[in-house]
C-alpha positions as CSV (number, residue, x, y, z in Angstrom):
1,M,-12.7,-13.9,5.7
2,E,-9.1,-12.9,4.4
3,S,-8.8,-11.0,1.0
4,S,-5.1,-11.9,-1.0
5,T,-5.7,-10.4,-4.2
6,P,-3.1,-7.0,-3.6
7,V,-4.6,-4.3,-5.8
8,M,-3.4,-0.9,-5.6
9,L,-4.8,2.5,-4.5
10,G,-4.7,5.3,-6.9
11,V,-1.7,7.8,-7.8
12,A,-1.1,10.8,-5.8
13,P,0.4,13.6,-8.1
14,G,3.4,15.0,-6.9
15,E,4.4,11.7,-4.7
16,L,7.2,11.3,-7.0
17,N,8.4,14.8,-7.5
18,G,12.3,15.6,-8.1
19,R,12.8,11.6,-8.7
20,H,14.5,10.5,-11.9
21,V,13.4,6.9,-12.7
22,L,15.3,4.6,-15.5
23,L,12.7,2.4,-17.2
24,G,14.3,-0.6,-18.7
25,L,11.8,-2.6,-21.0
26,T,13.1,-6.2,-21.9
27,G,11.6,-8.6,-24.2
28,G,7.9,-9.8,-23.6
29,V,4.3,-9.2,-24.2
30,A,4.0,-7.3,-21.0
31,C,5.9,-4.3,-22.7
32,Y,2.2,-3.0,-23.1
33,K,2.2,-2.7,-19.4
34,S,5.5,-0.9,-19.4
35,A,3.5,2.1,-21.1
36,E,1.0,2.7,-18.6
37,L,3.8,2.5,-16.2
38,C,5.5,5.1,-17.5
39,R,2.8,7.0,-17.6
40,L,1.7,6.6,-13.9
41,L,5.4,7.4,-13.2
42,I,4.9,10.6,-15.1
43,K,1.8,11.7,-13.6
44,S,3.2,11.2,-10.2
45,G,5.9,13.8,-10.9
46,A,8.8,11.9,-11.5
47,T,11.1,12.3,-15.2
48,V,11.2,8.9,-16.7
49,Q,14.1,7.7,-19.1
50,V,13.2,4.7,-21.1
51,M,16.0,2.3,-22.5
52,M,15.1,-0.8,-24.3
53,T,16.6,-3.9,-25.8
54,E,16.3,-4.9,-29.0
55,A,13.9,-7.6,-27.8
56,A,11.7,-5.3,-26.3
57,C,11.2,-3.2,-30.0
58,Q,9.8,-6.2,-30.9
59,F,6.7,-6.1,-28.7
60,I,6.1,-1.9,-28.3
61,T,8.0,0.9,-30.2
62,P,10.6,3.4,-29.2
63,V,8.1,6.0,-30.4
64,T,5.3,5.0,-27.9
65,M,7.6,5.0,-25.1
66,Q,9.2,8.4,-26.1
67,A,5.8,9.9,-26.6
68,L,4.7,8.8,-23.2
69,S,8.2,9.8,-21.7
70,G,8.8,12.9,-23.4
71,R,12.1,11.5,-23.8
72,P,14.0,10.1,-26.8
73,V,14.2,6.2,-25.6
74,V,18.0,4.9,-25.6
75,L,18.7,2.1,-27.6
76,S,22.1,1.4,-27.8
77,Q,25.3,1.8,-26.3
78,W,26.8,3.4,-29.3
79,D,24.2,6.1,-29.1
80,A,26.1,9.0,-30.0
81,R,23.6,11.6,-28.4
82,S,25.1,11.1,-25.3
83,P,27.8,13.9,-24.4
84,D,30.7,11.7,-23.7
85,N,29.1,8.5,-25.8
86,M,28.7,6.5,-22.9
87,P,24.7,6.4,-22.0
88,H,25.3,3.5,-19.9
89,I,27.5,5.6,-17.3
90,R,25.6,8.6,-17.8
91,M,22.0,7.2,-17.5
92,G,22.9,5.2,-14.3
93,R,24.7,8.1,-12.6
94,E,21.6,10.2,-13.1
95,A,18.8,7.8,-12.1
96,D,17.5,7.5,-8.8
97,V,15.9,4.1,-9.1
98,I,16.5,1.3,-12.3
99,V,13.1,-0.5,-13.1
100,L,13.3,-3.3,-15.3
101,A,9.6,-3.7,-16.5
102,P,9.2,-6.3,-18.1
103,C,12.1,-8.5,-16.9
104,S,12.3,-11.5,-19.0
105,A,13.8,-14.9,-17.9
106,D,16.6,-14.3,-20.3
107,F,17.1,-11.2,-18.9
108,I,17.3,-12.5,-15.4
109,A,20.2,-14.8,-16.3
110,R,22.0,-11.8,-18.2
111,L,21.9,-10.5,-14.7
112,A,22.7,-13.2,-12.4
113,Q,25.9,-13.9,-14.9
114,G,27.1,-10.0,-15.0
115,R,26.7,-9.8,-19.0
116,A,27.6,-6.5,-20.4
117,D,26.9,-7.0,-24.2
118,E,23.9,-4.7,-24.8
119,L,22.8,-1.4,-23.7
120,V,20.4,-2.5,-20.8
121,S,22.8,-5.4,-18.9
122,L,25.7,-2.7,-19.5
123,T,23.7,-0.1,-17.8
124,C,22.8,-2.3,-14.5
125,L,26.4,-3.9,-14.3
126,A,27.6,-0.4,-14.5
127,R,25.4,1.1,-11.8
128,P,26.8,2.8,-8.9
129,A,27.1,0.8,-5.5
130,G,23.8,1.2,-3.3
131,K,21.9,2.5,-6.7
132,P,18.2,0.6,-6.1
133,L,17.6,-1.6,-8.9
134,L,14.0,-3.0,-9.0
135,V,13.3,-6.2,-11.1
136,A,9.8,-7.1,-12.2
137,P,10.0,-10.6,-13.5
138,A,7.4,-11.6,-16.5
139,M,7.2,-15.2,-18.0
140,N,5.6,-18.2,-18.8
141,R,4.9,-20.2,-15.7
142,E,7.1,-23.1,-16.3
143,M,9.8,-20.6,-17.1
144,W,9.3,-18.8,-13.6
145,A,9.1,-22.1,-11.8
146,H,12.5,-23.6,-13.6
147,P,15.1,-24.0,-10.8
148,A,17.6,-22.3,-13.2
149,T,15.1,-19.1,-12.9
150,Q,14.6,-19.6,-9.5
151,R,18.6,-19.9,-9.1
152,N,19.4,-16.9,-11.2
153,L,16.5,-14.5,-9.2
154,A,18.3,-15.9,-6.2
155,Q,21.7,-14.6,-7.4
156,I,20.4,-11.2,-8.6
157,V,19.0,-10.6,-5.0
158,Q,22.4,-11.6,-3.7
159,D,24.0,-9.0,-5.6
160,G,21.3,-6.4,-4.3
161,A,18.6,-6.3,-6.7
162,Q,14.9,-6.1,-5.5
163,V,12.3,-8.7,-7.1
164,M,9.0,-7.3,-7.2
165,G,7.4,-10.6,-7.5
166,V,5.1,-11.8,-10.0
167,G,1.3,-12.1,-10.2
168,H,-1.2,-15.1,-10.9
169,G,-3.4,-15.7,-13.8
170,E,-4.1,-15.7,-17.4
171,Q,-0.8,-15.7,-19.6
172,A,-0.6,-14.6,-23.1
173,C,0.1,-18.4,-24.1
174,G,-3.0,-19.0,-22.8
175,E,-2.2,-21.1,-20.0
176,I,-3.0,-19.9,-15.9
177,G,-0.2,-19.8,-13.2
178,D,2.4,-17.6,-11.8
179,G,4.7,-15.4,-14.0
180,R,2.7,-12.7,-15.1
181,M,4.0,-9.3,-14.5
182,L,2.6,-7.5,-11.8
183,E,0.0,-4.6,-12.9
184,P,1.4,-1.0,-13.5
185,Q,-0.8,0.1,-10.3
186,Q,1.0,-2.1,-8.1
187,L,4.8,-1.5,-9.8
188,H,4.0,2.2,-9.3
189,D,3.2,2.1,-5.7
190,L,6.2,-0.4,-5.3
191,I,8.5,2.2,-6.7
192,V,6.9,4.8,-4.6
193,A,7.4,2.5,-1.4
194,S,11.1,2.4,-2.4
195,F,11.7,5.9,-1.6
196,A,9.8,5.9,1.8
197,P,12.2,6.3,4.9
198,K,11.4,2.8,6.6
199,V,10.7,4.5,10.1
200,L,8.9,1.3,11.1
201,A,11.6,-1.4,9.9
202,G,10.7,-4.3,11.5
203,Q,7.7,-3.6,13.4
204,Q,4.1,-5.3,13.5
205,V,1.0,-2.8,12.7
206,L,-2.5,-3.8,13.2
207,V,-5.0,-1.4,11.6
208,T,-8.4,-1.3,11.7
209,A,-11.0,0.7,8.7
210,G,-14.0,1.6,7.5
211,P,-17.7,1.3,9.1
212,T,-19.5,-1.6,10.7
213,F,-22.5,-3.3,9.6
214,E,-24.9,-4.3,12.4
215,A,-27.9,-6.8,10.7
216,I,-31.6,-5.9,11.5
217,D,-32.8,-8.5,9.5
218,P,-31.3,-10.2,6.3
219,V,-31.5,-7.5,3.9
220,R,-31.3,-4.1,6.1
221,G,-28.9,-2.8,8.9
222,I,-27.3,-0.1,10.6
223,T,-24.0,1.5,9.1
224,N,-22.5,4.8,8.8
225,H,-20.8,7.0,6.1
226,S,-17.4,6.0,6.7
227,S,-15.2,5.1,3.6
228,G,-12.4,3.3,5.3
229,K,-10.1,5.8,3.0
230,M,-8.2,7.3,5.9
231,G,-7.2,3.4,7.5
232,F,-6.0,2.4,3.9
233,A,-3.5,5.2,3.5
234,I,-2.5,4.7,6.8
235,A,-2.0,0.7,6.2
236,R,-0.4,1.6,2.8
237,A,1.9,4.3,4.6
238,A,2.9,1.7,7.5
239,Q,3.7,-1.0,4.6
240,E,5.8,1.5,2.9
241,A,7.4,2.4,6.1
242,G,8.5,-1.0,6.3
243,A,6.4,-2.4,8.8
244,R,4.3,-5.9,8.6
245,V,0.3,-4.8,8.6
246,T,-2.5,-6.7,8.5
247,L,-5.8,-4.2,7.7
248,V,-9.1,-5.3,9.3
249,A,-11.4,-3.4,7.5
250,G,-15.4,-3.1,7.6
251,P,-17.5,-3.3,4.3
252,V,-15.9,-1.0,1.8
253,H,-15.3,-1.3,-1.7
254,L,-11.7,-0.3,-1.8
255,P,-8.4,-2.1,-3.1
256,T,-5.9,-3.6,-0.8
257,P,-2.5,-2.2,-0.3
258,E,0.3,-3.8,-1.8
259,G,2.0,-6.0,0.6
260,V,-0.8,-5.7,3.4
261,R,-2.8,-8.8,4.6
262,R,-6.5,-8.0,4.9
263,I,-9.0,-9.3,6.9
264,D,-12.7,-8.4,5.6
265,V,-15.5,-8.2,8.9
266,Q,-19.0,-6.9,8.7
267,S,-19.9,-6.4,12.3
268,A,-18.5,-5.0,15.1
269,Q,-18.0,-8.1,17.0
270,Q,-16.5,-9.6,14.2
271,M,-13.9,-6.9,14.1
272,L,-13.4,-7.5,17.7
273,E,-12.7,-10.9,17.4
274,A,-10.4,-10.7,14.4
275,V,-8.7,-7.7,16.2
276,E,-7.7,-10.4,19.1
277,R,-6.8,-13.2,17.2
278,S,-4.4,-11.0,15.6
279,L,-3.3,-9.0,18.3
280,P,-0.5,-11.3,20.1
281,E,1.8,-10.8,16.6
282,Y,1.7,-6.7,16.4
283,G,2.9,-4.2,18.7
284,I,1.4,-1.0,17.1
285,F,-2.5,-0.8,17.2
286,I,-4.3,1.9,15.0
287,A,-8.2,1.8,15.4
288,T,-9.5,4.2,12.4
289,A,-12.4,2.4,12.2
290,A,-16.1,3.7,12.3
291,V,-17.6,1.0,14.9
292,A,-21.5,1.3,15.5
293,D,-21.8,2.1,19.3
294,W,-25.2,0.1,19.1
295,R,-26.5,-3.5,17.5
296,T,-30.0,-4.7,17.3
297,A,-30.5,-7.5,20.3
298,N,-33.3,-9.1,18.6
299,V,-31.9,-9.6,14.8
300,S,-34.8,-11.2,12.4
301,E,-34.6,-14.5,10.5
302,Q,-36.4,-13.0,8.0
303,K,-37.3,-9.6,6.5
304,L,-39.6,-7.6,8.6
305,K,-42.5,-6.2,6.3
306,K,-44.9,-3.7,6.9
307,D,-48.3,-5.1,8.4
308,G,-50.2,-2.0,7.6
309,S,-50.7,-0.8,11.2
310,G,-48.4,2.2,10.2
311,Q,-46.1,1.2,13.4
312,P,-42.3,0.8,12.7
313,P,-41.4,-2.9,13.8
314,A,-39.9,-2.5,17.7
315,L,-36.2,-2.6,17.6
316,Q,-34.1,-3.5,20.7
317,F,-30.6,-2.2,21.1
318,V,-27.8,-3.6,22.9
319,E,-24.0,-1.8,23.5
320,N,-21.4,-3.1,21.1
321,P,-17.9,-4.0,22.6
322,D,-15.6,-1.1,22.6
323,I,-12.5,-2.2,20.5
324,L,-10.4,0.6,21.3
325,A,-10.7,0.6,25.0
326,T,-10.4,-3.6,24.9
327,V,-7.1,-3.0,23.2
328,A,-6.1,-0.5,25.4
329,R,-6.5,-3.0,28.2
330,T,-4.5,-5.1,27.1
331,A,-1.8,-2.7,26.4
332,Q,-1.6,-1.5,29.8
333,A,-1.4,-5.3,30.8
334,Q,1.8,-5.5,28.3
335,A,3.5,-2.9,29.9
336,G,5.0,-1.6,26.9
337,T,4.9,-3.8,24.3
338,L,1.8,-2.7,22.5
339,Y,1.1,0.9,21.5
340,C,-2.2,2.1,20.9
341,V,-3.7,4.8,18.4
342,G,-7.4,5.8,18.6
343,F,-9.4,7.9,16.5
344,A,-12.0,10.0,17.2
345,A,-14.4,11.9,14.2
346,E,-16.4,14.5,15.7
347,S,-19.1,16.7,14.6
348,H,-18.1,19.6,17.1
349,D,-15.5,20.9,19.8
350,L,-13.2,18.4,18.0
351,E,-10.1,19.2,20.8
352,A,-12.2,18.7,23.9
353,N,-14.1,15.4,22.8
354,A,-10.9,13.9,21.4
355,Q,-9.0,14.6,24.6
356,A,-12.1,13.2,26.8
357,K,-11.6,10.3,25.0
358,R,-8.2,9.6,25.0
359,L,-8.3,9.9,28.9
360,R,-11.5,7.8,28.9
361,K,-9.9,4.9,27.2
362,Q,-6.4,5.4,28.4
363,V,-4.6,5.5,24.9
364,P,-1.3,7.2,24.2
365,L,-2.1,8.8,21.1
366,L,-5.6,9.8,20.0
367,V,-6.0,11.2,16.3
368,G,-9.3,13.7,15.7
369,N,-11.0,15.2,12.6
370,I,-14.1,16.6,12.0
371,G,-16.2,13.5,10.4
372,P,-19.0,14.2,8.5
373,A,-17.5,16.6,6.5
374,T,-14.5,14.4,5.5
375,F,-16.4,11.0,5.1
376,G,-15.6,9.8,1.3
377,K,-13.3,12.6,0.8
378,D,-9.9,12.1,-0.7
379,D,-8.6,15.1,2.0
380,N,-8.6,16.0,5.8
381,A,-7.0,17.9,8.5
382,L,-5.6,15.9,11.5
383,L,-5.4,16.9,14.8
384,L,-3.0,14.3,17.5
385,I,-3.5,14.7,20.9
386,D,-1.1,13.2,23.7
387,D,0.3,13.7,27.3
388,H,2.5,16.3,25.9
389,G,-0.7,18.5,24.0
390,T,-1.5,18.6,20.3
391,T,0.0,18.5,17.2
392,E,-1.8,19.9,13.8
393,L,-1.3,18.0,10.4
394,P,-2.7,20.9,8.2
395,H,-5.4,20.0,5.8
396,A,-3.8,17.6,3.2
397,S,-4.8,14.1,0.9
398,K,-4.9,11.5,3.3
399,R,-2.1,9.7,1.6
400,V,-0.2,12.3,2.7
401,L,-1.8,12.8,6.2
402,A,-0.9,9.0,6.6
403,Q,2.6,9.3,5.5
404,Q,2.9,12.3,8.2
405,L,0.7,10.0,10.8
406,V,3.2,7.3,10.7
407,S,6.1,9.6,11.0
408,E,4.5,10.9,14.2
409,I,3.7,7.1,15.3
410,A,7.2,6.2,14.9
411,R,8.8,9.1,16.6
412,R,6.7,8.4,19.7
413,L,7.1,4.9,20.1
414,P,8.5,4.2,23.7
415,D,12.0,2.6,23.7
416,T,11.3,-0.9,24.2
417,Q,9.5,-1.0,21.2
418,R,12.0,0.4,19.2
419,A,13.6,-2.2,16.7
């Protein structure tokens, strides 16, 4: 079953350390979301300078945005606090990225026309060449669908803006459809992603994550403590690095990373089938899922009940398919067009057991970690093992480890797979 609702993972403090974000608010009810976006950016370590149009001030006060950003809000191109009285020049030069959230239909038209009759449009027009401009549209569904709006969006993209898309759902007017501004967490993560090196640009990555669940009867089953956090973090990092990513997830309660296609499964057999259906399109396979080695051969169609004898039910087990080994065989047959990365969660003798698994399954890169101690945690340490030896990724958040691992994978890709 595919899940298409993109909800974001949490904020990692320090992700935006040293980054300067110029946040522009234009007129729209979605300005209330901009307050939360500002808070998330600050929490991630960014410096946030807010500028607002006159219309934006009708929906949220500059006082609120100043309190959240810790900096005076700039409202006019005539703001004398700027040393040279040219805030539209200074702010654009100082910022690492300009973000318009919300960006109304009227303001998108202003950008398309190159208007410069108030502070925010003037700042966007004066931004240096190559300065990222991220646009978060927000408007009624009919306004969003109007040919003029779509024409203006195409024009600003041609002019170098990056449109972050819109959400679908109930709108302030009571109607339901496309046009909602994306949620603050989604926008935050897209801003973070804009800074990520695109080391996997042009690549297609397939990731498995989480546990599997093997039914015993309609209400019971065999599973494990895998939370899926590492796999989800890797899927997000790969997407931010420019890859097209599909995530095959066992039964976990984690939100889907923005821009990642997700397929939900339960059992090992279902996971294998989902992987084999998707695999022909992909060049990198990362197997982080904790797949059950065994499943019950005699699954009961009814709930098993105690019969008063004191004896447990007689369960028979059969071995599950080995997903990583199956894909590795496919990779060998394809001779250099599929790169496999395996994971080994070990309780002891990490390097020896992980190396043995790598050789047994014949994968170029095996990532080892001490499993039981890290299940469900937000941090970990990884040991990368390949033909050249071992590389340690020291203890850090799974978010940071995922970014480091993606860089290591990109560095190890054979020349035949480089974009």
